C-alpha positions as CSV (number, residue, x, y, z in Angstrom):
1,M,-1.1,97.1,-75.0
2,P,1.1,100.3,-75.3
3,D,2.0,102.0,-71.8
4,I,0.2,104.8,-70.8
5,I,1.9,107.3,-69.0
6,Q,0.1,109.9,-67.5
7,L,1.3,113.2,-66.4
8,R,0.1,114.7,-62.9
9,A,0.4,118.5,-62.8
10,E,-0.7,122.1,-62.0
11,V,-4.3,122.5,-62.9
12,E,-5.9,125.6,-62.0
13,I,-10.4,125.9,-62.7
14,Q,-10.8,129.7,-63.2
15,A,-13.8,131.9,-60.8
16,A,-16.7,133.0,-63.3
17,S,-17.1,136.4,-63.5
18,D,-20.6,138.2,-62.6
19,G,-23.2,136.5,-65.3
20,A,-21.3,133.8,-66.4
21,K,-21.7,130.4,-66.3
22,T,-19.0,128.4,-68.2
23,K,-16.7,126.8,-65.9
24,R,-12.6,126.7,-67.4
25,F,-9.5,125.5,-66.6
26,S,-6.2,125.1,-67.4
27,M,-2.4,123.2,-66.9
28,V,0.8,123.3,-67.8
29,A,1.0,118.9,-68.4
30,Y,4.6,118.9,-68.9
31,S,7.7,121.0,-69.4
32,G,9.2,119.2,-71.3
33,G,12.2,117.9,-69.6
34,L,14.0,115.1,-67.7
35,M,11.8,112.8,-65.4
36,S,12.8,109.9,-63.5
37,P,9.2,107.9,-62.1
38,A,9.3,105.3,-59.9
39,G,9.4,102.5,-62.3
40,W,10.4,104.0,-65.2
41,P,13.7,104.5,-66.1
42,N,15.0,108.8,-66.5
43,V,11.7,109.4,-69.5
44,V,11.6,112.6,-71.8
45,I,8.5,113.1,-74.0
46,D,9.6,114.3,-77.4
47,L,6.5,117.2,-77.7
48,G,7.8,117.8,-81.7
49,G,6.2,113.9,-82.8
50,A,3.3,114.2,-80.2
51,N,0.0,114.3,-80.4
52,V,-2.1,116.0,-79.3
53,G,-4.9,117.0,-81.6
54,G,-8.9,116.9,-81.1
55,D,-10.9,117.6,-78.1
56,I,-9.3,115.6,-75.1
57,P,-12.2,114.6,-72.5
58,I,-11.7,115.4,-69.1
59,L,-12.7,112.9,-67.3
60,A,-13.2,112.0,-63.3
61,G,-10.8,109.4,-61.4
62,H,-10.0,108.2,-64.9
63,A,-13.3,106.0,-65.5
64,D,-14.8,105.6,-69.0
65,D,-18.3,106.3,-68.8
66,L,-19.9,108.8,-69.9
67,D,-21.8,109.7,-66.3
68,S,-17.7,110.7,-65.4
69,I,-17.3,113.3,-68.1
70,V,-16.4,116.5,-66.5
71,G,-15.5,118.4,-69.8
72,Q,-13.6,118.6,-72.4
73,G,-10.0,120.6,-73.5
74,Q,-7.8,121.3,-76.3
75,A,-4.0,120.7,-76.0
76,T,-1.0,122.7,-77.5
77,V,3.0,122.9,-77.9
78,Q,3.8,126.7,-76.7
79,N,7.2,127.4,-76.2
80,N,8.2,123.5,-76.1
81,Q,6.2,122.7,-73.3
82,L,2.2,120.7,-73.2
83,H,-0.1,123.4,-72.0
84,V,-4.2,122.1,-71.6
85,A,-7.1,124.3,-71.4
86,G,-11.1,123.2,-71.6
87,T,-14.3,123.8,-69.8
88,I,-16.5,121.7,-67.6
89,I,-19.8,121.0,-67.9
90,D,-21.8,120.4,-65.3
91,A,-24.5,117.8,-67.4
92,T,-23.6,115.2,-65.7
93,S,-22.8,114.3,-61.6
94,A,-19.1,114.7,-62.0
95,G,-19.2,118.0,-63.2
96,Q,-21.0,119.1,-60.7
97,K,-19.2,117.0,-58.6
98,V,-16.0,118.9,-59.4
99,V,-17.7,123.1,-59.3
100,A,-18.7,122.3,-56.3
101,L,-15.6,120.7,-54.5
102,A,-14.0,123.8,-56.0
103,R,-16.1,125.5,-54.6
104,S,-15.7,124.2,-51.4
105,G,-11.9,125.1,-51.7
106,I,-11.1,120.8,-52.4
107,S,-7.8,120.9,-53.6
108,L,-7.7,118.9,-56.9
109,Q,-5.3,117.0,-58.8
110,A,-5.1,116.4,-62.5
111,S,-3.3,113.3,-64.4
112,V,-2.2,113.6,-68.0
113,G,-3.0,110.0,-69.7
114,F,-0.2,110.0,-72.2
115,T,-0.1,106.8,-75.2
116,P,3.9,106.8,-76.7
117,D,4.7,104.6,-79.5
118,K,7.8,105.1,-80.6
119,R,11.0,104.9,-78.0
120,E,14.7,105.6,-78.0
121,N,16.9,104.5,-75.5
122,L,19.3,105.6,-75.4
123,P,23.2,104.4,-73.0
124,A,24.7,106.4,-70.3
125,G,26.4,109.2,-71.0
126,S,24.4,110.0,-74.6
127,K,23.6,113.3,-75.1
128,V,20.9,114.1,-77.1
129,S,18.6,117.8,-77.9
130,V,15.4,117.6,-77.0
131,N,12.2,119.8,-76.8
132,G,15.4,123.3,-77.3
133,R,17.5,122.2,-74.8
134,T,20.5,119.5,-74.2
135,L,20.3,116.3,-71.9
136,T,23.0,114.0,-70.6
137,A,21.4,110.6,-69.7
138,G,22.2,109.8,-66.5
139,N,23.5,106.3,-65.1
140,Q,20.6,103.6,-66.3
141,G,20.5,105.7,-69.1
142,L,17.5,107.5,-71.0
143,T,14.4,106.7,-72.5
144,I,13.4,109.2,-75.6
145,I,9.3,108.9,-76.3
146,R,10.0,110.1,-79.9
147,S,5.9,109.8,-81.1
148,G,2.8,108.9,-79.5
149,R,-1.0,110.6,-78.3
150,L,-2.8,112.6,-75.5
151,R,-5.6,110.1,-74.2
152,E,-7.4,112.2,-71.6
153,V,-6.8,114.3,-68.9
154,S,-8.9,113.2,-65.6
155,L,-9.3,115.2,-62.1
156,L,-8.3,113.2,-58.8
157,P,-8.2,113.7,-55.3
158,I,-5.3,115.1,-53.8
159,G,-2.3,111.9,-53.8
160,A,0.1,112.2,-50.3
161,D,3.0,113.2,-52.2
162,P,2.7,116.9,-51.7
163,N,4.8,117.7,-54.9
164,T,1.8,116.4,-57.0
165,Q,-0.6,118.9,-54.6
166,V,-2.4,121.6,-56.4
167,S,-5.1,124.3,-55.6
168,I,-8.4,125.4,-57.5
169,A,-10.2,127.9,-57.6
170,A,-13.7,128.2,-58.3
171,T,-17.0,130.1,-57.2
172,A,-15.5,130.2,-54.0
173,A,-14.0,134.0,-53.9
174,Q,-11.4,133.7,-50.4
175,S,-9.0,135.8,-52.2
176,K,-8.5,138.7,-54.4
177,E,-5.0,136.8,-56.2
178,T,-4.9,133.3,-57.2
179,K,-1.5,131.5,-55.6
180,I,-0.3,129.0,-58.2
181,M,2.3,126.2,-57.5
182,P,5.3,126.2,-58.9
183,E,5.1,123.5,-61.4
184,T,5.0,119.6,-60.2
185,I,5.0,117.0,-63.4
186,I,5.1,112.8,-62.2
187,I,4.9,109.9,-64.7
188,E,3.3,107.3,-63.6
189,P,3.4,103.8,-65.9
190,K,-0.5,102.2,-65.7
191,T,0.6,99.7,-63.5
192,D,1.2,100.1,-59.9
193,S,4.8,99.0,-60.0
194,K,5.7,99.6,-56.3
195,K,3.1,97.1,-55.7
196,I,3.3,95.0,-57.6
197,L,7.7,94.7,-56.5
198,A,6.3,94.8,-53.2
199,R,4.0,91.7,-53.1
200,W,6.5,89.7,-55.0
201,K,9.5,90.7,-53.1
202,A,7.4,89.7,-49.4
203,T,7.3,85.9,-51.0
204,K,9.6,83.9,-50.0
205,F,9.1,80.5,-51.8
206,N,11.2,77.2,-50.6
207,Q,11.2,75.5,-53.9
208,Q,13.4,77.4,-57.0
209,I,10.8,76.1,-59.3
210,V,7.9,78.0,-58.6
211,A,10.2,80.9,-57.0
212,D,11.1,80.6,-61.6
213,Q,6.9,80.5,-62.9
214,T,6.1,83.6,-60.8
215,E,8.9,86.0,-62.9
216,N,6.0,85.6,-65.9
217,Y,3.6,86.4,-64.3
218,L,5.4,89.7,-62.2
219,H,6.9,90.8,-66.2
220,A,3.2,90.6,-67.1
221,A,1.6,92.8,-64.3
222,L,4.3,94.9,-65.0
223,A,3.8,95.9,-68.2
224,G,0.4,95.7,-68.0
225,E,-0.7,92.6,-69.3
226,I,-2.4,91.4,-66.2
227,S,-4.0,93.3,-64.2
228,F,-2.8,93.3,-59.7
229,T,-5.6,91.3,-59.2
230,D,-4.6,88.6,-61.7
231,F,-1.6,88.9,-60.4
232,E,-2.7,88.9,-56.7
233,H,-4.3,85.3,-57.6
234,Q,-1.5,84.1,-59.2
235,M,1.2,84.6,-56.7
236,V,-1.5,82.3,-53.9
237,L,-2.0,79.9,-56.0
238,A,2.2,79.8,-56.6
239,E,2.9,80.1,-52.8
240,N,-0.4,77.0,-52.4
241,R,2.3,74.9,-55.3
242,D,4.9,75.4,-53.5
243,L,3.2,74.3,-50.0
244,R,2.6,71.2,-51.3
245,L,6.0,70.8,-53.0
246,T,7.7,71.6,-49.6
247,A,5.2,68.9,-48.1
248,N,6.2,66.2,-50.4
249,Y,10.1,66.3,-50.7
250,A,10.3,66.1,-47.1
251,D,12.7,63.4,-46.2
252,L,11.8,63.7,-42.5
253,P,9.7,65.2,-40.3
254,K,10.3,68.6,-39.1
255,A,10.4,69.5,-35.2
256,P,7.3,71.8,-34.2
257,A,7.9,75.6,-33.7
258,I,6.3,76.0,-30.1
259,H,3.4,77.6,-29.2
260,A,0.8,77.9,-27.1
261,S,-2.1,76.1,-27.3
262,T,-4.1,76.8,-30.7
263,R,-7.1,75.7,-29.5
264,D,-8.8,78.8,-28.8
265,T,-7.7,80.0,-32.1
266,Q,-8.5,77.1,-34.5
267,P,-11.6,79.2,-35.4
268,Q,-9.3,82.2,-36.6
269,V,-7.2,79.7,-37.9
270,I,-10.0,78.0,-40.6
271,E,-11.6,81.9,-40.6
272,A,-7.7,82.8,-42.1
273,S,-7.0,80.2,-44.3
274,F,-10.8,81.1,-45.9
275,C,-9.4,84.7,-46.4
276,K,-6.4,83.7,-48.0
277,T,-8.3,81.5,-50.8
278,L,-9.9,84.7,-52.0
279,G,-7.1,86.9,-51.6
280,L,-8.0,89.2,-49.3
281,R,-5.6,92.7,-49.5
282,E,-3.2,93.4,-46.6
283,I,-4.7,90.4,-44.5
284,E,-1.6,91.1,-41.5
285,K,-3.9,94.0,-40.6
286,H,-6.8,91.7,-39.2
287,Y,-4.7,88.1,-37.7
288,K,-1.8,87.9,-36.2
289,P,1.3,86.4,-36.6
290,E,0.8,83.0,-35.5
291,V,-3.3,83.0,-36.0
292,L,-1.7,83.8,-40.1
293,E,1.2,80.7,-39.6
294,A,-1.4,78.4,-38.2
295,A,-3.3,79.4,-41.9
296,D,-0.9,78.7,-43.9
297,R,0.3,75.3,-42.9
298,S,-3.4,74.6,-42.9
299,G,-3.7,75.3,-46.8
300,C,-6.6,77.7,-48.5
301,P,-9.5,75.8,-48.3
302,G,-12.6,76.6,-50.6
303,V,-16.7,76.7,-49.4
304,Q,-17.0,73.4,-49.4
305,E,-13.9,72.6,-47.6
306,L,-14.9,75.6,-44.6
307,I,-17.4,73.7,-43.8
308,L,-16.3,70.1,-43.2
309,R,-13.6,71.2,-41.4
310,A,-15.9,73.4,-38.6
311,A,-18.5,69.9,-39.1
312,M,-15.8,67.8,-38.5
313,A,-14.6,70.2,-35.3
314,N,-17.6,69.4,-34.1
315,G,-17.9,65.8,-34.6
316,Y,-19.1,64.3,-37.2
317,D,-17.7,61.8,-38.8
318,A,-16.7,62.3,-42.6
319,G,-17.4,59.6,-44.3
320,R,-17.4,61.3,-47.8
321,L,-14.5,64.1,-47.8
322,R,-17.5,66.1,-50.3
323,I,-20.8,67.6,-50.3
324,D,-23.3,66.8,-52.4
325,A,-27.3,66.2,-52.2
326,G,-26.8,63.0,-50.4
327,N,-24.7,64.9,-47.5
328,I,-25.5,68.4,-47.2
329,R,-28.6,68.4,-44.7
330,E,-26.5,66.7,-41.8
331,V,-22.9,68.3,-42.9
332,L,-25.1,71.5,-42.2
333,R,-26.8,70.4,-39.4
334,A,-22.8,69.6,-37.8
335,A,-21.5,72.8,-39.3
336,F,-23.9,75.0,-37.7
337,Q,-25.1,73.4,-34.4
338,P,-21.9,72.9,-32.0
339,G,-22.7,70.0,-30.0
340,I,-19.7,68.4,-27.1
341,Q,-16.9,66.0,-27.6
342,A,-15.3,64.0,-25.2
343,S,-12.9,66.8,-25.6
344,G,-15.5,69.9,-24.3
345,V,-18.1,71.4,-26.1
346,S,-16.8,72.7,-29.7
347,T,-15.9,76.0,-30.1
348,I,-16.1,75.8,-33.7
349,D,-20.0,78.1,-35.2
350,V,-19.0,77.9,-38.9
351,S,-21.7,81.2,-38.8
352,S,-20.1,83.7,-37.1
353,I,-16.5,82.4,-39.4
354,L,-18.9,83.1,-42.6
355,S,-19.9,86.3,-40.8
356,N,-16.4,87.4,-40.6
357,T,-15.3,86.9,-43.3
358,A,-18.6,87.8,-45.5
359,N,-17.6,91.3,-43.6
360,K,-13.6,91.8,-43.8
361,V,-14.3,91.0,-48.2
362,L,-17.4,93.4,-47.7
363,L,-15.0,96.8,-46.5
364,D,-12.7,95.7,-48.6
365,G,-15.1,95.9,-51.7
366,F,-16.3,98.8,-50.2
367,S,-12.8,100.5,-50.0
368,S,-12.4,100.3,-53.6
369,V,-14.9,102.9,-54.5
370,E,-13.8,106.7,-54.4
371,Q,-14.0,108.5,-51.2
372,T,-13.8,111.8,-51.6
373,W,-17.2,112.4,-49.6
374,R,-14.2,112.2,-46.4
375,L,-12.6,115.2,-47.2
376,I,-15.2,117.3,-46.9
377,S,-17.2,115.3,-44.1
378,K,-17.1,114.6,-40.9
379,I,-18.5,111.3,-39.5
380,R,-20.8,111.9,-36.4
381,P,-22.5,109.0,-34.4
382,V,-26.3,108.9,-33.5
383,K,-28.1,106.9,-30.5
384,D,-31.3,106.0,-32.2
385,F,-33.0,107.4,-35.8
386,K,-34.9,110.8,-34.1
387,D,-33.9,114.3,-35.7
388,S,-30.1,115.5,-33.5
389,T,-28.7,118.6,-33.9
390,S,-25.1,119.2,-35.3
391,H,-23.1,122.6,-33.7
392,R,-20.6,123.9,-36.0
393,L,-18.2,126.7,-34.9
394,T,-17.7,130.1,-37.2
395,D,-15.7,132.9,-36.5
396,S,-14.4,136.3,-37.6
397,L,-10.4,136.5,-36.8
398,E,-8.2,136.4,-39.4
399,Y,-5.8,139.2,-38.0
400,E,-6.0,143.1,-38.9
401,E,-3.3,145.8,-39.4
402,L,-3.1,147.6,-35.9
403,P,-3.4,151.2,-36.6
404,P,-1.1,154.1,-35.8
405,S,-2.9,154.3,-32.0
406,G,-1.8,150.6,-31.9
407,E,-5.5,148.7,-30.6
408,I,-6.3,145.3,-31.1
409,H,-9.8,144.9,-32.0
410,H,-12.3,142.3,-30.7
411,G,-12.9,138.7,-32.9
412,T,-15.7,137.2,-32.8
413,L,-17.4,133.6,-32.2
414,G,-20.0,132.1,-33.1
415,E,-22.0,128.6,-34.7
416,E,-24.2,127.5,-36.7
417,T,-26.6,124.7,-36.2
418,Y,-27.7,121.9,-38.7
419,T,-30.9,118.8,-38.2
420,N,-30.2,115.6,-39.2
421,R,-31.5,112.1,-39.0
422,A,-29.7,108.7,-39.7
423,K,-32.0,106.5,-42.5
424,T,-30.5,102.8,-43.3
425,H,-30.1,101.6,-46.6
426,A,-30.0,97.5,-46.9
427,K,-29.4,94.6,-49.8
428,M,-29.2,91.3,-49.1
429,L,-27.3,88.0,-50.3
430,A,-27.4,84.3,-50.1
431,L,-24.9,81.9,-50.3
432,T,-27.2,79.3,-51.5
433,R,-27.0,75.1,-51.3
434,E,-25.9,75.0,-54.9
435,A,-23.0,77.6,-54.0
436,I,-22.6,75.0,-51.7
437,I,-22.4,71.3,-53.5
438,N,-20.4,73.3,-56.3
439,D,-17.7,74.6,-54.2
440,D,-18.5,78.2,-56.1
441,L,-16.1,80.3,-54.6
442,G,-17.8,83.3,-57.1
443,A,-21.0,83.6,-54.2
444,F,-17.8,85.8,-52.3
445,D,-16.3,87.0,-54.9
446,T,-20.1,88.3,-55.9
447,I,-20.2,90.0,-51.9
448,R,-16.8,91.3,-52.3
449,Q,-17.2,93.2,-55.8
450,R,-20.9,93.9,-55.7
451,L,-22.5,94.7,-52.5
452,G,-19.5,96.0,-50.9
453,R,-19.5,98.2,-54.0
454,G,-22.8,99.2,-53.9
455,A,-22.9,99.6,-50.4
456,A,-19.9,102.8,-51.2
457,L,-22.0,103.8,-54.5
458,K,-24.9,104.0,-52.5
459,L,-23.7,106.0,-50.3
460,N,-21.7,108.1,-52.8
461,K,-25.4,108.9,-53.8
462,V,-26.9,110.0,-50.7
463,F,-24.1,112.2,-50.0
464,W,-23.7,113.6,-53.1
465,T,-27.3,114.0,-54.2
466,A,-27.6,116.0,-50.6
467,F,-24.4,117.9,-51.3
468,L,-24.9,119.2,-54.6
469,D,-28.8,120.3,-53.8
470,D,-26.4,123.9,-51.8
471,A,-29.0,126.8,-52.6
472,A,-29.0,127.8,-49.3
473,F,-26.1,127.0,-48.4
474,F,-23.4,128.1,-51.1
475,T,-24.6,131.9,-50.5
476,E,-22.6,135.2,-51.4
477,A,-22.9,135.7,-47.2
478,R,-20.6,133.0,-47.6
479,G,-18.1,134.6,-50.2
480,N,-19.9,132.4,-53.1
481,L,-19.4,134.1,-56.4
482,L,-22.7,132.1,-57.7
483,T,-25.8,131.5,-55.4
484,G,-28.2,129.5,-57.8
485,V,-28.5,126.5,-59.9
486,L,-26.4,125.6,-62.8
487,T,-27.8,126.1,-65.8
488,D,-26.9,126.3,-69.4
489,D,-25.1,129.2,-71.5
């Protein structure tokens, strides 16, 4: 499976003139020089061997479905630089969204996908002539990509790195001159190497044999042969193997760590253990260190073990360490109806544990969907489902050149009002009797991947439907060049 290099560069979406409906863009995707991205050696692409012919698809966020097509373009090599230019369509919601964002003055970022074929590795100190210039390999050597193909260009929300920010001008005529930022190019490997390496380095193993085994998964993840999700799953399994081996190899019992009583934190320990089983990301943000430490000692349970732990904590005598058709009723009764024990009232409420866990994995799935709407909107609380009025301050406070008399003119302040109404959208999934007996963790994976993601998709659909219905808002009076709904030429 070949690596895909993603070149991030400046992009300009040009304003449509009067009567023109086609939106065009242009960019310098690669200047032909040396780049040193994280996760790669020093890299140069030999543009003489690059295949840049044919129509290049313009996508939203590197998605490979029809709804994510933004437009298409053509690439050319001019003066030892890679240029890409083309058009943005309004036949898809992705194309309409990009134009709407541009009209609102939102900055986007272009990411160009390039698949390398033939590579040449040079040792440190070597000199080579490529793309009309002479380059010297640094201490880490130099990799020259002698051949490859330009695959696609994607438009993305602006990243955290200020060097990758780009300005976009579409239909908003905010100034007579559009300032283009100096070219910035970033090469990225297909895999998130920083994230993978950080996860691997953060894990400390007691058994060297387990640590050696994880190196194979590390190399596979860095090469793009397995996804980060698969790598994370293998690391969790390795951590469990390491714990079991350490317990088996221990000749003498170790003195327990000094902690306060864990009785009050026992439900959190069970909950944290289950979240570890599900591979919840950034789990340390949800639980205290002592809870996570106790969860590590207790192991990572499945659905059955979670319910059995709660049932036994509530007084159930586990004659069998597995839930089946014969004991499921009494186990569930004990787990979901906490009783009174000799030591006092039980604090284990499995319904709360399942609810808290589901909420966390729901949020995990919700956060996996693009959140561009946050850049151009504000979240406001409401107390009921009645119409509520929001106010937005407007002004005319741009500085003016002083006349010879030195008179300073007054600015003006005003406000606009908007009417909103809260609505509720919902969907429900059940943890079935069969899923419990089968010890099916896929039920909770469905919550994260389907139910949580579905909530974000619905929010995006509702938001962008309202946002793109903008004929009454994006008017000439607000400095917009186009005032009607987008139509075909």
